[in-house]
N, C-alpha and C positions, 0 to 999 in steps of 0.2 A: 662653415657648417656649425650647427648647434646641436648639443646633446641634451635631451630632456630625459631625466631619470625619474621614474616612479618607484618609490620604495614600498616593500611589503614582503610577505612570506609566501612562497609557492605552495600550490596544492589546494584542493577543494576544501579542506578543513579550515583554511584561513581566509577563504575568498571574501567573506563579508565582515571580517574583523575590522575594528577601528584602526588597527595598526596597518591595514592594507589600503587605506584611502589613497595612498600614492599610486598603487597599482590601478585602482579604480579610475583615477584621473588620467593615467597613461592610456588606459583602454578607451576612454572617452575621447581623448585627443586623436588617437588613431582612427576611431570611427568617424568623428566629426570632420576631419580633414582628409579622409579617404586615403590614408597611408597604406603602405604595402602590408600584406598578411605577415604575421610574426614568423620569424625564423630563428633558429637557435644559433647564437653567436655571442662571443664575449661572456660566456657563462650565464647567459640570460636569453630572454626573448626580445628580438629587435625588429622594429618596423621603421620604414623610412619613406621620405617623400618631400614635397615642397610645401611650405606654409608661408604665405605672404611673400613669395618670391625667394625664400631662403631654404637651403637644404637643411632638413631636420632629421635626426635619428632619435627615436623613442626607445628607451631601454628599460626592461623590467628584470632586474637581477634575479637569477634562480638560485642564488647562493644562501638564501635565508638572510634575514635582516642584518644580523651582526657580522656578516661577511660581505656586505654589499660592495665594499670598496674594491674587492678583487675584480668584480665584473666591470665596475665603472673605470677602474684603472686600466684594464685591458683596452676598453674602447677609446679612452683618452690617448693612450700611447699609440694605438694603431693609427688613429687619424691625426696624431700630432696636434691635439687641441690644447688650448690653455684652460686654466680653471675658470676664467671669465666666460668661456663658451659653454659651460655646463650649468643646467638648471635642474635642481633636485626638488621633487615634490614629496612631502611626507607629512605624517600626523604630528600634532603638537598638543600635548596634554596641558600646557600652560596657557592655552588660548581656549576661550569658551567655544563650545560646539557651535558651528556655523560662522565662526570668525576666520579671517585670513590675514596673513602678514607676508610681506615680501622684503627680503634684504639680501645684500651681497656681503659675503664674508661673515666672520664671527666664530664663536665656539660651537661645540656640539651639544652643550647643555644636557649631557647625559644620554642623548639619543644614540643608540647603538649603531644605527645605520650611518649617521653622520660621523661618528667616531671612527668607523671602519674606512669611510671615504677619505677623511682627513689623513689617516695613516698611509693609505695607498697613493694619494695624490701629492702628499707633502706640500699642499697648498690649499688653504681653506677659503680662497677668494672666489669660490663658485656662488651662484645664485641659489637662494633657498625660497621655496614657496611653502609656507607653514600653514597647514589646514588644521584648525582647531577641532579637537574631539572632546574637550572638557577633561576635568580632573575628578577622580572619584572622591576626593576629600581626604582620604587616608593613603599615606605612602605605601603601606602594605598591600593596598588594593590596586595599585597602578598596573601591575602585570595582568591581573584578571580583567581589568577595565579595557586595556588596549587590545588584548587578545579575545575580548568578547565581541559579539556581533552588534552592529547598529540595530536599534529597535525600529519597529514599523513607523513610529512617530518621527524618528531621526531621518528616515528615508525621504521625507518631504524636503528638508533643507539640503540633504546630501545630493539628491538628484539635481536641484537647482544650482548648487555650488559647482558640481562637476561639469555640468553643461556650460556654465559661465566661464569656468577656467579654460575649457577647450575653445570656446567661442572667442574669448578675449586674448588668447595666447599671443596672437600677432603683435599686440601692444607691448608685451613683455620682450618679445624677440627684437623689437625696434627700440628697446631701451626706455619705454614709457611705463616704468614700474608703478608710479603713482596712479596713472590713469587705469592701468590694469587692475590694481587693487580696488580703486573706487568703483569701477564698473561691475566687477564681480560682487562686491559687497552690496551694491544697489540691487542687483538681480536676486541675491540671496534674501534680502530684506523684502522683496516683492514690490519694490517701488519702480516708478517710471523714471525716464531720464530727467523730467522736470521736478522730481522729488514729490510728486503727488502720491497719495496712498492708493493702493489697489485692492484692499481687502486681505492683505497678508496677515496671517495669525501672529506674525512676529512684530507687526507695526501698528495695526489698527486697534483702537480701544473705543469702539463706538458705543454710546449710551443707548441701551434698549429703549424702544419707543414707550413701553409701559412705565419706564422709570423717569421719563422726562416730565417736567412740571406742566400741568394743564393750563390753557389760556385763562387769564383773569377775567371772569364774566362781568364783575362789577365795573371794571375799567372799560370793557367794551360797551356796556349799557350807557354809562355816563357820556362816553364819546358820541354815541349815536344820538342821545338827547340833545347835546350841545349843537350838533350839526343840524338837527331838525329845527331848533329854535332860530338858528342863523338863517336858514332857508325861509322861514316864515317872515322874518323881519325884512328880507329882501323883497318878498312878494308884496308886503304892505307898503313899501316905499315906491313901488312901481305905479 
C-alpha cells in the first residue's frame, strides 16, 4: 500500500490558497483515478482505491498545516507503513511558480507541514513532490503570499500541473521519479512528447508577421532577369 498525502489547511477560507496546492493535487488524484468518496479517518479526509494495480490511500489532514504529522502518523502506524511508502505533495516557495521537483528524504526547509511529519514519523525518508508557488521576494511577505489565493493568470498553469500530476502518478508509484518529473514538466510547459511547441504562453516567442523583414524586391528582380536571359540563349541555340 502507498499513502499519498496532500498538505493544506482545511475550510473554505483556505481553499484556493497557494499553501493548499497539495490539497488541490490530492483532490485531482481522487477524481482522475475514481477513488472512493472521502471519509473522515486519521484526523483527515481519506479516499482509497487502486492506481496502476497498487492499493493507494489519499489523505488530506484536517489538523491544519503545522499539525499535519498527527494525521500522517496515525495512518502510517495503522497500516504499518514505512516512510518509503509515503508520498507528500506540498507547496514550495523556493521553486518558481509552475516548476516541480521530486526527491526522497531531506530536511523540512522551514515548511511547517514537513516539520510536523518529521516529528511524528521520526523518519524523513518519505517521498516529496514539491510544487513551486514562487517567492514574494521579501521574507516578511512569505506568510501573506502562501496564504493568498492563486490569481486568474496562475490558474492556467495550476490546472495543467494538477492534471499532469494525477495523470502521471503511476510512474512515481512505480519508482520512475525522473520520468514522472519530466512528463509533468512537459505538460505544464505546453509541449508535445517530441518537444515541439504548441503555442503555450510559457514557451513560444513567435515573431509577429508585421515585424518580420519584407522580401528583397531588388534580389527577386535580378534573379528573374537572369533566368529570362538564360532561357533566350537556350532558344537561340536550338
